[in-house]
N, C-alpha and C positions, 0 to 999 in steps of 0.2 A: 781343859777345852777338849771336847769330843770331836774327832774329825770324821767326815764321811768315808766309809770304807772304800778302798780303791778296787774296782773290779777289772777283769781283763778287758772288758768292753771299754770302760773309761780309759784304760791305759792305752788301748789301740786308738781311741779318739786323739790322745795326746800325740801318739805316733803319726797319725794322719796330719796333725798340725805340722810336724816337722817335715813329713814326706811330701806334702803339697806345696811347700814354700810359702812362707807367709806373705800376704799381700798388703798393699797399701790401703789404709782405711780411715783416712781423714784425721791424722794424728796418731801418735804412739809409735810410728816407724822410725827407724834411725836413718840418718843421712850424713854425708860428709861435712854438711854445713852445721848440723846440730851438735852442741857440745853436751846436751843432756842425754844421759844413758836411758834406754827404755828396755822394757821386757814385756812379752805377751804370754799368757797362759790361759787355760780353761777354767771356768767356774767349777765348783764341787771338787771332790778329790782332795788334793793338796792345797787348795786355794788358801785356806786360813794359815797353814804353815808358811806359805810363800808371803802372805800379806804380813804377818807378824815379823818375818825376817827382813823384808824390805823397809818396813816402818822403823824398826830398830836401827837398821843401817842408815837410813836417811836422817834420823835424829842425831846419830853420832857422827855423821859425815855430811854436813851441809853443803860442802864444796864438791861432793861426788854423788849427788843424788841419783836414784834410778826410779824412773817412772813406770810402775807396772800397770798393766791392764788385763782384765779378765773377761772372757767372752764365753757365752753359752755355746755349746758344740755346734749347733746347726748354723747359728749366726756367724760363728767364727769361720766356718767352712766357706761361707759366701765371700769372706775377706781374703782367702788364701790364694795361692797359685803364683802370683807374680812378683811379690815383693823382694824375695831374696835375689832374684835375677835382675830386677829393675833397680836395685840399690836402695830400696826403701824399707828394708827388714828392720825390726827392732834390734837393738844392740845385743840383747841376750835372746838367742833362738832356742826354743824349747823343741826337743826331738827325742827319739828312741834309739839314736845312733844307727848302727846297722848300715843298710844300703843308702839310707838318707844321708847320713854323715859322710860316707864315701863320695857321694855325688857333690855334696857341698864343697869337700876338699878338692875334688877333681876340678870344679868350676871356680875354685878360688874365692868361694862365698864366705868362708870362715878363716879365722887366723889361728896360728899355732900359739897356745897359751901355756905350754909347759913350763917355761921359765917364770911365768907370772903366777903360777898356781901350785908351786912347790909345797907350801904349807898344807894346803888341802889334800894334794895328792899323796903326801906322805902318810896320811892318816887313812887312806882309802884301802879297802880289801882289794888286793891286786887282781883277782879274777873279775871284779866288777869294773874297776878303773880301765882294765884292758880294752873295754868296749869303746872307750873315748879316744883310742889311739889309732891312727892311720899312718902307715909308712914310718913307724917309729916316732911319730910326733903326737902330741896331745892336742886334739881339736875339740874335745867335750869332757866335761865333768859331770858326775852324777849329782842329782839334786833331790832325790826322794828315796823310796825304800826298795828293798829286794823282794822279788816275787818269783819264787821257784816253783816248778811242778813237783807235786807230791803224790805218792801212792797211798791213799786214805783207805782204811778198812774199819769194819764194825767190830770193835773189841768185845762187845758183849755177845754177838753172834758167834765170833770166833772161839771165845771161851766156852760158850754152850756146846759147840759142835766139836770141841777138842782140836781146833786147827791152829796153825801158826802162820803168820804173814810170810809171803815168799821172799826167799833170799836169792833164788836163782830163777831163771826162766823155766827150768823144769819143774821147780817147785810150783811156779804159777800155774803151768798147764795141769799139774796134778790137782791143784786147788779147784781149777775149773771143772775138772771131772767129778770130784767129790762133792762140790756144790751143786752141780746139776743132778747128781744122784739123789741129793736131798730135796730137790725141788726149789733150790734157791739160785736166782740169776747171779752170775759171778760179778760182772762189771756193769756199772751205769756208764752211758755214753750218749752225748748229744750229737748224733751223726749228721743231722740236718743242718747243723751249723758249720760242719767241716773242720774248723780249726781244732776242735778237741781231738779229732782223728790224728792230727798232726803230732800231738805229744807222744803218741805211741811210736811213730817212726822216728822222731827226734832222739828218744831214749834208746830205742834198739840200735839204731845206726851208731850211736855213740858207744854203746856197750860192745858192739861187734868191731867196728872199725876205729873207735876213738874219734875225738873231735877233728882230726886231720881230714877225715873223709869229707865232711861238710865244708871245711875251710876250703878245699879245692874247688867246691862248687861256687862259694862266695868269691873266690879269686878268679872264677871264669875259665878254669882249665879246661881244655878240650876233652870232652867225653867223661867229665868228672863224675857223672852219675853212674858210670859203668863200674865204679868201685864195687867190689863183691859185697861190701857191707850193706849197701842199699838193697840189692836184690834179695839177700838173705833176710834182711828186716821184713821186706814185703811179704815173703813167703811165710814168716813166722806170724805176721798179722793175719794173713789168710787162713793159716792153721787155726789161729785163735777164733776167728769168726766161724769157721766150719765146726769147731768144737763147742758152739754155743757160749762163747766166752762173754757176749754181751746180752743185755736184756732185750726182750722181744720189743720190737718197734723203735729200736734205737735210731733207725734210719730216718725216722720223722720227728725225732725229739730235738728240741732246740735249747741252746744254752741261755738265750736271752730270757727265756721263761723260767729258767733255773730248774727245769723239770729234771735234768740229770742229777743235780744235787739233791732234789727232794726224794728222788727214787732211792737214793743211798740212805738219807737220814730217816726215811719212813720204813726202812728194813726191807724194801723190795729188792735190793742188790746188796751184796757183801761188800764190794770195793768200788772205788772210782779213782781214775787217774785225772787229777785236776790241779790247778794252780793253788798256792798258798792264799790266794786272794779269796777263796771260797770259806775260809775259816770264820769270818764274821757271819756268814750265812748260817753255819752250824751253830754258832753261839747265840744269834739273835732270833732265828727263824725255827730252830729245833731245840728249844731249851731243855725239854725233858730228855731228849737224846744226848744232848751236850752235858748236862749236869750228872747224868748217869755214867759218865766216863766212857762213852762208846766210841768217841773220836780217836782212832788210832792213825798213826802215820809212820811211814818207812820210806827209805830210798828205793828207787826203782831197782829191780833185781839185776844181778849180773848174768851174763851169758857165757856158758862154758866155752872156753877157747877164744873169747873175744879179746881184742887189743885195748878196749877202753877201760878206764879206772872206774869201778863201781861208785866212787865218791864224786864223779862228775855229775853235774846238774844242768838242767835247761830251764828256760823260762824267760823272765824279764829281769835282767840284772838291775835295772833302774831306768828312770828318764834322765835326760842330760840337758845341760846348758852349753851352748856354743857362743862364741863372740863373733858378731858379724864384721866382715871385712870392709863393708861400705859405710860403717859408722865412723865418726870422727875420731881422732887420736885421743881426745879428751874423754869421749864416751867409752871407747875401748878400754882405756886405763881404769876408769871408774868401774866398769863391769868386771874386769879381770881382778881388781882389788877387792870388790864385793865377793867374788867366787873364792878367792884365796883365804879371806878372813872371816866371812860370815856364813857361807854355805856349809851346812852340816857342822856348825860350831855346837857348843854344849846346849844352848837354848833350842836351837833348831832340831838337835837330835832328841831332846825331851819331848818336843811337840810331836814328833813322828811316833815315838815310843808310846806316848799316851793315847795315840789313835790306833794303836796295835800294829804299827808298821815297824819293820826293822831296817834301819839305815845301814849303808855299807861302810861302816867306820870301824877301824880296829880298836880293841880294848874297851868295849862297853859292856863287858860280861857283868859287872857289878850293877850297872844301871838296869839291865834286863832282870837280873835276879830279884829286884824290889818290886817287879810288876806282877800283877794278878795272874797273867798268862805266862809266867816266867818259864814253865816247862817247855811249852810249845814254842814260844818266841826265842828262847835260848837254843832250841834244837834247830830252828830255821836259821839263826845266826851262825852257829857253829858249822852247819854243813856248807854254808857259803864261805866262811873262813877257810875250811879244810878243803874245799873243792878245787882240784887241780885245774878244772875248766868249768866256767859258768857260761853256757852257750846261749845266745839270744835266739828267741823263737824265730824259726826259719822264715815264717811268712812276713816277718819284719826285717830280717837280715838281707833278704833278696829284694831286687827291684820289683815294683808292683806287678809288671807283666809276668815275670817268672813266678812271683808268689801266687798269683791267681791260678796259673796253670799248675802249680804244685798241689794246691787244695783241690782243684777239680780232678786231676789225675789220681790223687790218693784216694778220694772218695770213691772213685770207680774201682779201685783196687779193693777197697772194703766191701763194696757191693758185688765183687767178683765179675764185674764188667770189664776188666782190664788186667792182664797178666803182669806179674812183676817185671818181666822183660819189656813189655809193652810200655810200662811206666818209665823204665830207664831210657828207652828210645825216644819217648816223647819229651822227657825232661832234658836229655842231651840236646835236642833240637832248639831248646829255649836259651841255651847258654850264649851270652853275648848280646841277647835282646835287652 
């Protein structure tokens, strides 16, 4: 079974589902009166994996059936907003964890499922599972694949020019100079979409200040953005822009049109910082480039003197299921039992792997080794297993108002319309909002 590739755009759409609170829609929602468990998700992406899992569960567990419903993105958005708060949410709530999950917990919309999902959580990669934990309790468990941000480079071009991928930030800046001297644009970037710029700040702040710097922001600590790691990261970003680190016209390039990815695989740029979700684009849209072995990938480089472990990664650890507090006891028990016994079981894992997705389960190296893309998928898997920290994309980790301010202010930094200190001051003002 071939699954549709998951893009960051579709992943964000899933996140919006969670962030906006699912609304009542004439059936499918959960309530204290209903004994039947329900689940909502979007069409496309992981739909076939979910359908297969629910079908198998319902056949094997007729007394604990779960009714799944799938909605097109736009239609689904019309149904959101009110259901979690009004007590009409589905039993299984789909989200991207982060700020959304924190709000659910704060408002007592979801239940602690730690004791009921021990079989599943014991098999999860710890750095991914941690995203479903709030205040030491498990309120969500992953239900699909890991999508980390990768530094991609053109292996053929690098070999031709006698270059090596960067291991340190100094290496990276040196490469920028060498590539520009050769008339080659160093990095592709979809600046008009703003969120691709965020990946640069996420990695630099981690390498300089460690994951603790952004955790203080998430925790809402006063003046958390004043951590020196943020200002230094922004200064390095402006240094990179001034050094012509990005292709001409990056400011007007959009990710939705995949123009940044195309600039990389057509040889217009030497590198791109993008998520693992673009791998299918290389494989399907740039077959000559791909089959020639030109798709290289490495971790984001270390920063000299930085506190962060170079093995740390950022991106989308997974999407998650939570159990609604408004559902009946019977429905909650059915949902928790499903999560514990069926989510990411062997058949579920096989479905994801066949679609080119890497699930956050320990000990699946042998399964991966048998796949056509074993080299790449094995690397994605190992770096997640080894990562001391797998940090959720900041625009999803933060409340919506703070996330929008983050993207807007960072874009101004890239355009040299805001100083690093101006960014720090502006973002400190959003804390608590």
